[in-house]
C-alpha positions in Angstrom: -37.3 -3.1 64.2 -38.6 -0.1 62.3 -39.8 2.8 64.4 -43.1 4.5 63.6 -42.8 7.9 62.0 -44.2 9.5 65.2 -41.3 8.0 67.2 -38.7 9.1 64.6 -40.1 12.7 64.7 -40.1 12.7 68.5 -36.5 11.5 68.7 -35.1 13.9 66.1 -33.0 16.5 68.0 -34.5 15.3 71.3 -32.7 16.7 74.4 -31.6 13.2 75.5 -28.8 14.1 77.9 -30.7 16.4 80.2 -33.8 14.2 80.0 -31.7 11.3 81.3 -30.7 13.3 84.4 -34.3 14.4 84.9 -35.4 10.8 84.6 -32.9 9.7 87.3 -34.3 12.4 89.6 -37.9 11.5 88.8 -37.3 7.8 89.3 -36.4 8.4 93.0 -39.6 10.2 93.8 -42.1 7.3 93.2 -39.8 5.0 95.2 -40.5 7.0 98.3 -44.2 7.1 97.5 -44.8 3.5 96.6 -42.4 1.7 98.9 -44.7 2.1 101.9 -47.8 0.5 100.2 -47.0 -3.1 101.0 -46.4 -2.6 104.7 -48.4 0.5 105.8 -51.3 -1.6 107.0 -49.0 -3.8 109.2 -47.1 -0.7 110.4 -50.2 1.0 111.7 -51.5 -2.3 113.0 -48.2 -2.9 115.0 -48.4 0.7 116.4 -51.8 -0.4 117.9 -53.1 3.1 117.6 -56.5 2.0 116.3 -58.9 0.8 119.0 -60.5 -1.6 116.6 -58.9 -3.4 113.7 -61.4 -2.0 111.2 -60.2 1.5 112.1 -56.7 0.8 110.7 -57.8 2.1 107.2 -58.8 5.4 108.8 -55.4 5.9 110.4 -53.8 4.9 107.1 -55.8 7.7 105.5 -54.5 10.2 108.1 -50.9 9.2 107.2 -51.5 9.8 103.5 -53.5 13.0 104.0 -50.8 14.5 106.3 -48.3 14.3 103.4 -50.8 15.7 100.9 -52.1 18.6 102.9 -48.5 19.8 103.6 -47.6 19.4 100.0 -50.8 21.4 99.1 -49.8 24.2 101.4 -46.1 24.4 100.3 -45.9 23.2 96.7 -46.9 26.6 95.2 -44.3 28.3 97.3 -41.6 25.9 96.0 -42.7 26.9 92.5 -42.3 30.6 93.3 -38.9 29.9 94.9 -37.8 28.1 91.8 -38.4 31.4 89.9 -36.2 33.3 92.3 -33.5 30.7 93.1 -33.6 28.5 90.0 -35.2 25.1 89.4 -32.1 23.0 90.2 -31.7 24.2 93.8 -35.3 23.5 94.6 -34.9 19.9 93.2 -31.8 19.4 95.4 -33.6 20.6 98.5 -36.6 18.3 97.6 -34.5 15.2 97.2 -32.6 15.9 100.5 -35.8 16.7 102.4 -37.5 13.5 101.1 -34.5 11.3 102.2 -34.5 12.8 105.7 -38.2 12.4 106.1 -38.0 8.8 104.9 -35.4 7.9 107.5 -37.5 9.5 110.2 -40.6 7.5 109.0 -38.7 4.2 108.9 -37.4 4.6 112.4 -40.7 5.7 113.8 -41.5 4.0 117.2 -45.1 5.3 117.3 -47.9 6.5 115.1 -47.4 10.2 115.8 -43.7 10.0 115.0 -44.6 8.5 111.6 -47.3 11.2 111.0 -44.8 14.0 111.6 -42.3 12.4 109.3 -44.9 12.3 106.5 -45.8 15.9 107.2 -42.1 16.8 106.8 -42.0 14.9 103.5 -44.9 17.0 102.2 -43.4 20.3 103.4 -39.9 19.8 101.9 -40.8 18.4 98.5 -42.3 20.3 95.6 -40.3 18.5 92.9 -43.0 17.2 90.7 -44.2 20.7 89.6 -40.7 21.9 89.2 -39.8 18.8 87.1 -42.8 19.4 84.9 -41.7 23.0 84.3 -38.1 21.9 83.5 -39.4 19.4 81.0 -41.4 22.1 79.3 -38.3 24.4 79.2 -36.2 21.6 77.7 -38.8 20.2 75.2 -39.8 23.5 73.7 -41.0 21.9 70.4 -44.5 20.5 70.3 -43.3 17.3 68.5 -41.0 16.5 71.5 -43.6 17.1 74.2 -45.5 13.7 74.1 -42.3 11.8 74.5 -40.8 14.2 77.1 -43.9 14.4 79.3 -44.5 10.7 79.0 -41.3 10.2 81.0 -43.1 11.3 84.1 -45.5 8.3 84.3 -42.9 6.1 82.7 -40.5 6.7 85.6 -43.4 6.6 88.1 -44.2 3.1 86.9 -40.5 2.1 86.9 -40.4 3.4 90.5 -43.6 1.5 91.1 -41.8 -1.7 90.2 -38.8 -1.2 92.5 -40.6 0.6 95.4 -43.2 -2.1 96.3 -40.5 -4.7 95.8 -38.4 -3.0 98.4 -41.2 -2.3 100.8 -42.6 -5.8 100.4 -39.3 -7.6 100.8 -39.3 -10.2 103.6 -35.6 -9.4 104.0 -36.2 -5.7 104.7 -39.5 -5.7 106.7 -40.6 -7.8 109.6 -44.3 -7.3 110.7 -45.4 -9.0 113.8 -46.4 -12.6 113.1 -49.7 -12.1 114.9 -51.9 -9.1 115.1 -51.6 -7.2 118.4 -55.4 -7.3 118.3 -55.1 -11.0 119.0 -52.2 -11.1 121.4 -50.5 -8.7 123.9 -48.0 -6.4 122.4 -44.3 -7.1 123.3 -43.2 -4.0 125.1 -39.5 -5.1 125.4 -38.5 -3.6 122.1 -35.1 -2.4 123.2 -33.3 -5.7 123.7 -29.6 -5.9 124.3 -27.5 -7.4 121.6 -25.9 -10.4 123.3 -24.4 -12.0 120.2 -22.4 -10.0 117.8 -23.0 -12.5 115.0 -24.1 -10.5 111.8 -27.3 -12.4 111.4 -28.3 -11.9 115.0 -27.6 -8.2 114.7 -29.7 -8.1 111.5 -32.6 -9.9 113.2 -32.5 -7.8 116.3 -32.4 -4.6 114.2 -35.5 -5.8 112.4 -37.1 -6.6 115.7 -36.5 -3.0 116.9 -37.1 -1.3 113.6 -39.2 -3.6 111.4 -39.8 -1.0 108.7 -36.5 1.0 108.7 -34.5 -1.0 106.1 -36.8 -0.2 103.1 -36.5 3.5 103.9 -32.7 3.3 104.3 -32.5 1.6 100.8 -34.7 4.2 99.2 -32.8 7.1 100.9 -29.6 5.7 99.4 -31.2 5.8 96.0 -32.3 9.3 96.6 -28.8 10.4 97.5 -27.5 8.9 94.3 -30.1 10.9 92.4 -29.1 14.0 94.4 -25.4 13.5 93.4 -26.4 13.1 89.7 -28.5 16.2 89.9 -25.7 18.3 91.5 -23.1 17.2 89.0 -25.0 16.9 85.7 -28.3 18.7 85.8 -28.3 22.1 84.0 -30.4 25.0 85.1 -33.3 25.7 82.7 -34.6 28.9 84.0 -34.0 31.5 81.3 -32.2 33.9 83.7 -30.5 31.6 86.2 -29.1 29.2 83.6 -26.4 31.8 82.9 -25.2 31.8 86.5 -22.1 29.8 87.2 -22.8 26.3 88.4 -19.9 24.8 90.3 -21.6 21.4 90.4 -21.9 21.3 86.6 -18.2 22.4 86.4 -17.2 19.4 88.5 -19.5 17.1 86.5 -17.9 18.3 83.3 -14.4 17.7 84.7 -15.4 14.2 85.7 -16.9 13.5 82.2 -13.8 14.8 80.5 -11.7 12.3 82.5 -13.7 9.4 80.9 -13.5 10.9 77.4 -17.1 12.4 77.2 -17.3 15.8 75.6 -19.4 18.5 77.2 -20.8 21.7 75.8 -19.2 25.0 76.4 -20.6 26.9 79.4 -21.4 30.6 79.1 -19.5 31.5 82.3 -16.2 30.0 80.9 -16.0 32.9 78.3 -13.7 35.5 79.7 -15.8 38.3 78.1 -19.0 36.9 79.6 -21.2 39.1 81.7 -24.3 38.0 83.5 -27.3 39.2 81.4 -29.1 40.4 84.5 -27.5 42.9 86.8 -28.3 43.1 90.5 -30.2 46.3 89.9 -32.9 44.8 87.7 -33.1 41.4 89.3 -36.3 41.9 91.2 -38.6 39.6 93.1 -41.0 39.4 90.2 -38.5 38.6 87.5 -39.6 34.9 87.4 -43.2 35.8 87.0 -42.7 38.4 84.3 -40.3 36.5 82.0 -41.1 33.7 79.5 -40.5 30.2 80.9 -40.3 28.6 77.5 -38.6 31.1 75.3 -38.4 29.8 71.7 -35.1 30.5 70.0 -35.2 31.1 66.3 -32.3 30.2 64.2 -29.1 28.9 65.8 -28.7 27.8 69.4 -27.8 30.5 71.9 -24.7 28.7 72.8 -23.6 26.3 70.0 -20.7 24.0 70.5 -17.8 26.0 69.3 -14.7 27.9 70.5 -15.6 29.7 73.7 -14.5 33.0 72.2 -17.1 32.7 69.5 -20.0 32.1 71.8 -22.5 34.9 71.3 -23.5 36.6 74.5 -27.1 36.8 75.4 -28.7 40.2 75.2 -30.2 41.6 78.4 -33.9 41.3 78.4 -35.7 44.6 78.1 -37.0 46.3 81.2 -40.5 45.1 81.8 -43.4 46.7 83.5 -44.7 44.9 86.6 -47.6 42.6 85.7 -50.7 42.0 87.8 -50.9 39.0 90.0 -50.4 35.8 87.9 -53.6 34.3 89.1 -55.6 37.1 87.4 -54.5 36.0 83.9 -53.0 32.5 84.5 -56.3 30.7 85.3 -58.1 30.7 82.0 -61.2 28.6 81.5 -59.0 26.0 79.7 -56.6 25.8 82.6 -59.5 25.5 85.1 -61.0 22.7 83.1 -57.8 20.7 83.0 -57.0 21.3 86.7 -60.6 20.1 87.5 -60.0 16.9 85.5 -56.7 16.4 87.2 -58.2 16.9 90.6 -60.9 14.2 89.9 -58.5 11.6 88.5 -56.0 12.2 91.3 -58.8 12.0 94.0 -59.9 8.5 93.0 -56.4 7.3 92.0 -54.8 8.1 95.3 -57.7 6.4 97.1 -57.0 3.3 95.0 -53.3 3.4 95.7 -53.8 3.8 99.5 -56.7 1.4 100.1 -56.2 -1.4 97.7 -53.2 -2.6 99.9 -55.5 -2.2 103.0 -58.2 -4.3 101.3 -55.7 -7.0 100.3 -54.0 -7.1 103.7 -57.1 -7.0 106.0 -58.1 -10.2 107.8 -60.2 -12.7 105.8 -63.6 -13.2 107.4 -65.5 -15.8 105.2 -68.4 -16.2 107.7 -69.2 -12.5 107.4 -69.4 -12.5 103.5 -72.5 -12.8 101.5 -72.6 -12.2 97.8 -73.0 -9.5 96.5 -73.6 -6.7 99.1 -72.3 -8.1 102.4 -68.5 -7.5 102.4 -66.3 -7.4 105.5 -62.5 -7.5 105.9 -60.1 -8.4 103.1 -58.0 -11.2 101.6 -55.3 -11.4 104.3 -52.4 -11.4 101.8 -48.8 -10.8 103.1 -46.4 -7.9 102.3 -44.5 -10.0 99.8 -47.6 -10.8 97.7 -48.8 -7.2 97.8 -45.3 -5.9 96.8 -45.1 -8.4 93.9 -48.6 -7.4 92.7 -47.7 -3.7 92.6 -44.3 -4.3 91.1 -45.7 -6.5 88.3 -48.3 -3.9 87.3 -45.5 -1.3 87.4 -43.7 -3.3 84.6 -47.0 -3.3 82.7 -47.2 0.5 83.1 -43.7 0.9 81.6 -44.6 -1.2 78.6 -47.8 0.8 78.2 -46.0 4.2 78.2 -43.3 3.0 75.9 -45.5 1.2 73.4 -49.2 2.1 73.7 -49.0 5.8 74.7 -47.3 7.1 71.6 -49.7 5.1 69.4 -52.8 6.3 71.3 -51.5 9.9 71.2 -50.8 9.7 67.4 -54.2 8.1 66.6 -56.6 9.8 69.0 -54.7 13.0 69.9 -54.0 14.3 73.4 -57.6 15.0 74.4 -59.0 11.8 72.7 -56.4 9.7 74.5 -57.3 11.3 77.8 -61.0 10.6 77.3 -60.3 7.0 76.5 -58.2 6.6 79.7 -60.7 8.1 82.1 -63.5 5.8 80.7 -61.6 2.7 82.0 -61.6 3.7 85.7 -65.3 3.2 86.6 -65.4 -0.5 85.6 -62.3 -1.3 87.6 -63.5 0.2 90.8 -66.9 -1.5 90.4 -65.4 -5.0 90.2 -62.6 -4.8 92.8 -64.6 -5.5 96.0 -66.4 -8.4 94.3 -63.1 -10.3 93.8 -63.2 -11.4 97.4 -66.0 -13.8 96.5 -63.7 -15.6 94.1 -61.3 -16.7 96.8 -61.1 -20.5 96.9 -61.3 -20.4 100.7 -64.8 -18.8 100.4 -66.1 -20.7 97.3 -64.3 -23.8 96.3 -66.0 -23.7 92.9 -63.3 -21.2 92.0 -59.8 -22.6 91.4 -56.9 -21.1 93.4 -55.7 -19.2 90.4 -58.9 -17.3 89.8 -58.4 -14.5 92.3 -54.7 -13.8 91.4 -55.6 -13.6 87.7 -58.5 -11.2 88.4 -56.2 -9.0 90.6 -53.5 -8.8 88.0 -56.0 -8.1 85.3 -57.7 -5.3 87.2 -54.4 -3.7 88.4 -53.1 -3.9 84.9 -56.1 -2.1 83.5 -55.8 0.5 86.2 -52.2 1.0 85.2 -53.2 1.3 81.6 -55.7 4.0 82.4 -53.2 5.9 84.7 -50.2 5.5 82.5 -52.0 7.0 79.5 -54.2 9.5 81.3 -51.6 11.2 83.5 -49.2 12.3 80.7 -52.2 13.4 78.6 -53.5 15.7 81.4 -50.0 17.0 82.0 -49.6 17.9 78.3 -53.1 19.5 78.3 -52.2 21.5 81.4 -48.9 22.7 79.8 -50.6 23.7 76.5 -53.5 25.5 78.3 -51.3 27.7 80.5 -50.1 31.1 79.4 -46.4 30.8 78.5 -45.3 33.4 81.0 -47.0 31.7 83.9 -46.4 28.0 83.3 -44.3 27.5 86.4 -47.0 29.2 88.5 -49.8 27.1 86.9 -47.8 23.9 87.3 -47.2 24.7 91.0 -50.9 25.6 91.5 -51.9 22.5 89.7 -49.6 20.4 91.9 -51.2 22.1 94.9 -54.7 21.2 93.7 -53.6 17.6 93.1 -52.1 17.6 96.6 -55.4 18.8 97.9 -57.1 15.9 96.3 -54.6 13.6 97.8 -55.4 15.1 101.2 -59.2 14.8 100.7 -59.1 11.3 99.1 -57.4 9.4 102.0 -59.4 11.3 104.6 -62.8 10.8 103.0 -62.3 7.3 101.7 -60.5 6.2 104.9 -63.6 7.2 106.8 -65.8 5.5 104.2 -63.8 2.3 104.4 -64.1 2.2 108.2 -67.8 2.9 107.8 -68.1 0.1 105.3 -66.4 -2.3 107.7 -68.7 -1.3 110.5 -71.9 -1.9 108.5 -70.5 -4.8 106.5 -70.7 -2.9 103.2 -67.1 -3.0 102.1 -68.1 -2.2 98.5 -69.1 1.3 99.6 -65.7 3.0 99.1 -65.1 1.3 95.7 -68.5 2.0 94.2 -68.3 5.7 95.3 -64.9 5.9 93.6 -66.6 4.4 90.5 -69.2 7.1 90.5 -66.6 9.7 90.9 -64.7 8.3 88.0 -67.9 8.5 85.9 -68.1 12.2 86.8 -64.5 12.6 85.6 -65.3 10.8 82.4 -68.2 13.2 81.7 -66.2 16.3 82.7 -63.4 15.3 80.2 -65.8 16.4 77.3 -65.6 20.0 78.7 -61.8 20.0 78.4 -60.3 21.5 75.3 -56.8 20.9 73.8 -54.8 24.1 73.6 -51.9 24.9 71.3 -48.4 25.1 72.8 -46.8 28.4 71.8 
């Protein structure tokens, strides 16, 4: 197989080792996000918090919004903390916090417990913005950026394969066989284990905590990513990367035991002095130093004898700058962030409410083509998990094969405009698929609806998997170099705001649609929003990465 010239150029001198570690960390994040999709409807249903069954979507929106609003409030602070404490430490805190919140969510015995757990997840995790900044600090050359930044959606799609498969597994989750809206809820949830047979213990554990096992599995994967990050992830902040990292020292020792060479570390040189003294290490140092310093000539620390490693010169004293927001948010940055807000707003609504639509009770007597739509398709967690996992595989193939081709042929901004033009049609068709169910109209074969669902979700994955890396690159190039970490964190906060507004607004609209038998309402409003995003994309300009 002959690689295209764009591939060869991207792979030449690409920072593979560190990108692998970043990918391992990034992979764990979407697991936590997507693993709840197959069972969230059944979890809220089993809590019996909603007075009416049609209100379940609204309570699902509250769960999603609680995570997003907390992330909105705290993401920018994690970005600022990463300037003061280093990127790596913030990532470690984020992974640990996510795993703890997942366990709390899985063992939740009531709706408010689950709500608090999701809030905690939003508070403790600002990793996406920090990861984007780290990728920019690793892939400093423009030819490396499409490949480097495309790893974010690639790993999201990889996680979107495994996450729903875990959350939708019939071996790990056990929703009640019948809706509590149809029968009385069993209050005797704390039964005594009479038989110490392993299978009986497993079954009684599922009876007590029907949604705990998926979260335990994902938490274990997060802890593996945490270990890899501690041992092998190198700090990328231009000041903190010279600080001794005992985790990397231990990782280097482990690698040496299996015959893998490691680069020399600056702190191993006996003549080494930290380039920043305590006297000039101020609170604003992260905001007044370049995040993506370009090195001309040889590497700062080439692989050689430790004695020959050139010492980094201390940066000159700098005058305090004005607040980053006064110069960071240029018209280009604002345009990209606006586009990111719109695409995130309708995408999160799709991710949250498509599973609700698929899992809701099928009510054929209340359906009338094309405008009278009530309920959903009544699919089980296993089917929903398989659907999302399959489209995750499609997303990986798209990022690996189509994204580089689209980027090379259309450019970053052209590829982004193509991607956002796909969304409106998808949202327009989704609610109408319910009329193709064989149980409603036997004119359609049984395979019609599954094919339509897989086609639509694959198209959505195509749009997201090509659009999201493009908008990330546009955001990176539009930002002033000295403030990219700040802009990335602010952008993540704005995206989190959209993820707060989306579930709240569209959850209410979905309940309203159920009440008035217009289930298409949420999807066609999303289609209109996507049209606005498509038009807005022509006001976005592609900047030059410096």
